[in-house]
MIKE-733379 format. One line per 2 residues: number of its first residue (from 1); their letters; for each residue y, z, x of C-alpha. Coordinates in steps of 0.05 Angstrom, whole numbers, always signed. Last residue first. Layout:
<recs>
NUM = a = Y/Z/X | ...
</recs>
This chain:
<recs>
337 = xx = +21/+5050/+495 | -23/+5073/+536
335 = xx = -12/+5144/+509 | +11/+5114/+444
333 = xx = -54/+5082/+430 | -92/+5144/+432
331 = xx = -98/+5147/+355 | -122/+5077/+357
329 = xx = -183/+5095/+413 | -203/+5146/+376
327 = xx = -212/+5100/+301 | -244/+5052/+345
325 = xx = -303/+5090/+368 | -304/+5109/+435
323 = xx = -326/+5058/+481 | -345/+5097/+556
321 = xx = -288/+5118/+598 | -282/+5081/+669
319 = xx = -309/+5099/+725 | -374/+5055/+719
317 = xx = -330/+4997/+702 | -314/+5003/+776
315 = xx = -373/+4995/+807 | -401/+4945/+760
313 = xx = -336/+4907/+811 | -269/+4907/+750
311 = xx = -248/+4837/+719 | -177/+4821/+759
309 = xx = -128/+4857/+748 | -114/+4900/+802
307 = xx = -117/+4822/+846 | -70/+4795/+812
305 = xx = -63/+4739/+738 | -3/+4701/+747
303 = xx = +33/+4719/+697 | +31/+4683/+620
301 = xx = +89/+4713/+589 | +138/+4655/+609
299 = xx = +95/+4599/+620 | +63/+4603/+545
297 = xx = +130/+4629/+508 | +159/+4560/+530
295 = xx = +103/+4524/+508 | +107/+4561/+440
293 = xx = +175/+4548/+434 | +168/+4466/+439
291 = xx = +116/+4474/+393 | +148/+4522/+341
289 = xx = +204/+4484/+326 | +208/+4477/+261
287 = xx = +176/+4560/+251 | +230/+4582/+297
285 = xx = +299/+4539/+259 | +266/+4561/+193
283 = xx = +308/+4624/+192 | +297/+4676/+144
281 = xx = +233/+4683/+190 | +271/+4712/+249
279 = xx = +301/+4777/+202 | +233/+4792/+186
277 = xx = +214/+4784/+251 | +272/+4830/+274
275 = xx = +251/+4886/+216 | +175/+4878/+240
273 = xx = +189/+4892/+308 | +224/+4952/+292
271 = xx = +174/+4981/+242 | +125/+4974/+303
269 = xx = +162/+5009/+349 | +177/+5073/+295
267 = xx = +114/+5063/+293 | +86/+5077/+357
265 = xx = +136/+5120/+373 | +190/+5105/+410
263 = xx = +224/+5143/+463 | +182/+5109/+518
261 = xx = +229/+5059/+505 | +206/+4992/+545
259 = xx = +128/+5010/+537 | +140/+5024/+460
257 = xx = +178/+4953/+462 | +119/+4915/+482
255 = xx = +76/+4957/+439 | +115/+4944/+382
253 = xx = +117/+4866/+400 | +43/+4869/+403
251 = xx = +37/+4904/+334 | +77/+4843/+302
249 = xx = +45/+4792/+334 | -16/+4821/+305
247 = xx = +4/+4817/+230 | +47/+4754/+248
245 = xx = -21/+4713/+260 | -57/+4745/+198
243 = xx = +1/+4734/+156 | +11/+4669/+172
241 = xx = -47/+4640/+146 | -54/+4695/+91
239 = xx = -1/+4657/+53 | -17/+4597/+86
237 = xx = -93/+4609/+32 | -47/+4645/-21
235 = xx = -18/+4573/-33 | -90/+4540/-28
233 = xx = -113/+4574/-68 | -69/+4565/-119
231 = xx = -80/+4479/-115 | -130/+4461/-72
229 = xx = -97/+4392/-36 | -23/+4398/-74
227 = xx = -13/+4460/-68 | -39/+4460/+6
225 = xx = +28/+4410/+11 | +78/+4451/-24
223 = xx = +67/+4516/+17 | +63/+4478/+85
221 = xx = +135/+4449/+83 | +130/+4371/+97
219 = xx = +168/+4340/+156 | +234/+4312/+181
217 = xx = +210/+4268/+230 | +155/+4247/+192
215 = xx = +192/+4224/+127 | +150/+4238/+69
213 = xx = +121/+4161/+34 | +74/+4193/-17
211 = xx = +18/+4146/+7 | +28/+4153/+85
209 = xx = +68/+4202/+108 | +36/+4251/+49
207 = xx = -33/+4242/+66 | -24/+4240/+147
205 = xx = +12/+4316/+131 | -53/+4338/+100
203 = xx = -94/+4309/+156 | -56/+4344/+210
201 = xx = -74/+4415/+164 | -142/+4396/+174
199 = xx = -141/+4380/+241 | -109/+4448/+255
197 = xx = -164/+4484/+215 | -206/+4471/+255
195 = xx = -182/+4473/+326 | -131/+4532/+323
193 = xx = -169/+4566/+267 | -236/+4552/+276
191 = xx = -238/+4554/+355 | -188/+4606/+362
189 = xx = -233/+4653/+319 | -292/+4627/+365
187 = xx = -256/+4655/+424 | -232/+4725/+392
185 = xx = -302/+4734/+367 | -325/+4709/+445
183 = xx = -292/+4764/+471 | -340/+4816/+432
181 = xx = -389/+4798/+500 | -330/+4844/+540
179 = xx = -370/+4899/+502 | -343/+4953/+451
177 = xx = -281/+4923/+436 | -205/+4959/+437
175 = xx = -179/+4937/+500 | -188/+4869/+457
173 = xx = -129/+4896/+419 | -73/+4901/+460
171 = xx = -113/+4859/+521 | -102/+4805/+486
169 = xx = -34/+4810/+529 | -69/+4787/+576
167 = xx = -27/+4716/+614 | -97/+4683/+623
165 = xx = -119/+4698/+549 | -47/+4712/+500
163 = xx = +6/+4685/+551 | -41/+4614/+545
161 = xx = -49/+4612/+477 | +10/+4556/+478
159 = xx = -22/+4528/+539 | -85/+4516/+519
157 = xx = -77/+4485/+448 | -13/+4449/+483
155 = xx = -71/+4422/+544 | -111/+4394/+486
153 = xx = -52/+4367/+437 | -32/+4329/+504
151 = xx = -91/+4290/+517 | -93/+4280/+440
149 = xx = -27/+4238/+449 | +49/+4260/+434
147 = xx = +104/+4230/+401 | +68/+4166/+368
145 = xx = +123/+4126/+330 | +127/+4107/+265
143 = xx = +140/+4044/+234 | +67/+4041/+202
141 = xx = +30/+4108/+204 | +17/+4126/+278
139 = xx = -63/+4116/+294 | -98/+4186/+292
137 = xx = -124/+4162/+227 | -169/+4111/+256
135 = xx = -208/+4171/+289 | -221/+4218/+215
133 = xx = -256/+4149/+185 | -269/+4182/+136
131 = xx = -239/+4146/+73 | -202/+4136/+11
129 = xx = -144/+4170/+33 | -153/+4215/-25
127 = xx = -218/+4230/-12 | -195/+4260/+61
125 = xx = -147/+4293/+36 | -199/+4336/-4
123 = xx = -247/+4343/+53 | -182/+4367/+100
121 = xx = -156/+4413/+35 | -232/+4444/+33
119 = xx = -226/+4458/+105 | -164/+4497/+97
117 = xx = -184/+4541/+52 | -257/+4554/+83
115 = xx = -209/+4574/+138 | -171/+4630/+90
113 = xx = -229/+4656/+61 | -265/+4672/+133
111 = xx = -200/+4705/+154 | -173/+4755/+99
109 = xx = -233/+4797/+93 | -251/+4810/+173
107 = xx = -176/+4808/+180 | -164/+4864/+114
105 = xx = -204/+4903/+167 | -172/+4883/+229
103 = xx = -106/+4905/+207 | -134/+4969/+187
101 = xx = -158/+4979/+244 | -100/+4970/+291
99 = xx = -52/+5016/+254 | -20/+5026/+191
97 = xx = +44/+5003/+209 | +28/+4928/+211
95 = xx = +9/+4931/+138 | +84/+4955/+124
93 = xx = +97/+4901/+168 | +64/+4850/+142
91 = xx = +90/+4870/+66 | +170/+4877/+95
89 = xx = +164/+4802/+129 | +137/+4777/+55
87 = xx = +192/+4801/+17 | +245/+4788/+67
85 = xx = +231/+4712/+72 | +228/+4715/-11
83 = xx = +289/+4740/-13 | +321/+4692/+36
81 = xx = +303/+4633/+9 | +321/+4658/-56
79 = xx = +390/+4678/-41 | +425/+4643/+12
77 = xx = +378/+4586/-8 | +363/+4543/+55
75 = xx = +361/+4584/+111 | +390/+4557/+176
73 = xx = +365/+4510/+223 | +333/+4454/+174
71 = xx = +304/+4393/+218 | +236/+4406/+220
69 = xx = +249/+4414/+131 | +262/+4477/+92
67 = xx = +242/+4476/+33 | +294/+4478/-36
65 = xx = +278/+4540/-80 | +298/+4503/-162
63 = xx = +225/+4489/-156 | +193/+4568/-170
61 = xx = +127/+4571/-163 | +130/+4542/-101
59 = xx = +166/+4584/-61 | +111/+4643/-36
57 = xx = +85/+4582/+0 | +141/+4569/+43
55 = xx = +146/+4645/+52 | +83/+4635/+87
53 = xx = +114/+4590/+130 | +170/+4625/+143
51 = xx = +136/+4697/+166 | +98/+4657/+206
49 = xx = +160/+4626/+246 | +183/+4699/+252
47 = xx = +114/+4725/+286 | +129/+4680/+337
45 = xx = +205/+4687/+343 | +187/+4764/+347
43 = xx = +136/+4762/+398 | +184/+4720/+442
41 = xx = +241/+4783/+434 | +175/+4833/+445
39 = xx = +148/+4794/+514 | +216/+4790/+553
37 = xx = +235/+4857/+535 | +168/+4879/+561
35 = xx = +171/+4837/+622 | +229/+4865/+633
33 = xx = +209/+4938/+628 | +151/+4920/+671
31 = xx = +205/+4904/+727 | +233/+4959/+723
29 = xx = +168/+5007/+716 | +131/+4982/+775
27 = xx = +92/+4919/+786 | +21/+4937/+784
25 = xx = +16/+4996/+749 | +71/+4986/+703
23 = xx = +28/+4915/+692 | -33/+4945/+668
21 = xx = +7/+4995/+625 | +39/+4922/+593
19 = xx = -26/+4890/+589 | -60/+4950/+543
17 = xx = -112/+4994/+575 | -188/+5007/+562
15 = xx = -193/+4983/+638 | -266/+4957/+641
13 = xx = -261/+4931/+562 | -194/+4896/+566
11 = xx = -212/+4869/+638 | -284/+4838/+613
9 = xx = -245/+4808/+541 | -189/+4774/+575
7 = xx = -227/+4749/+628 | -298/+4722/+610
5 = xx = -289/+4715/+531 | -223/+4693/+531
3 = xx = -206/+4659/+578 | -279/+4614/+564
1 = x = -246/+4605/+491
</recs>
């Protein structure tokens, strides 16, 4: 949370530039292109993982659709699953093409309700487990081995988002903020989405392993778990959960490729990013290996801070243009990648 507020938001509102533009100023065109390509490709896979998550919810009303497990690398159904993935990806891409202002408006409506869905899942699951002792539930179920401890989860939570905060990728969105304190909004979103919601999601799997005999090695698709807990509201919540992550990720991927290929306009780059992410979302391998993937992703895309990318001084901020309305900044995004 502190990284977003005091590093990313401060730099972003002080420069009003994206990471890709700033990196080219610091390192030159060649290295910036290499970084942008790596950035875009990794964003493709992250967005594709979220499309996979949303597709598991779409498949719940169709019992014949085989859901993927942690062990699946390829589409589990060449027709039904592929159609669900393509439909989900195209809708997400169409929303993203509208620009960040529209993405932000949709997220403001969807995110609070989605969080309540996850909290409801956690409460319902504790009731089914007949306990409120969350600490006791941290212990592995009989016959299973603990793969990662509490400390590992804490460090993973920071490193998996390192590319966004310390790595400055979120300059792409926080440059549109009115003031650095807007970084608290991003930080609060991560606390609720990557702390509270993760705990509630973990409780779902705990219930399925302990009470319904699910294999923790194979896991259970998110869609069926939330449907069992809170019904159709949960299905919509999972769809939105994947969507709210995939939307800004596709937007960032588009900006990265626009920085690498300057002839591309923002809508063209966003459509390209959305199509590739949709293709990746059809393959469960990315979502089912997300733990390892985001660790690599955070390591590659979190470059060390250079002096010129540190928070600007008061005299430097005085030379930067004042915040303009969101729509005006959005219209200028092509010129700043």
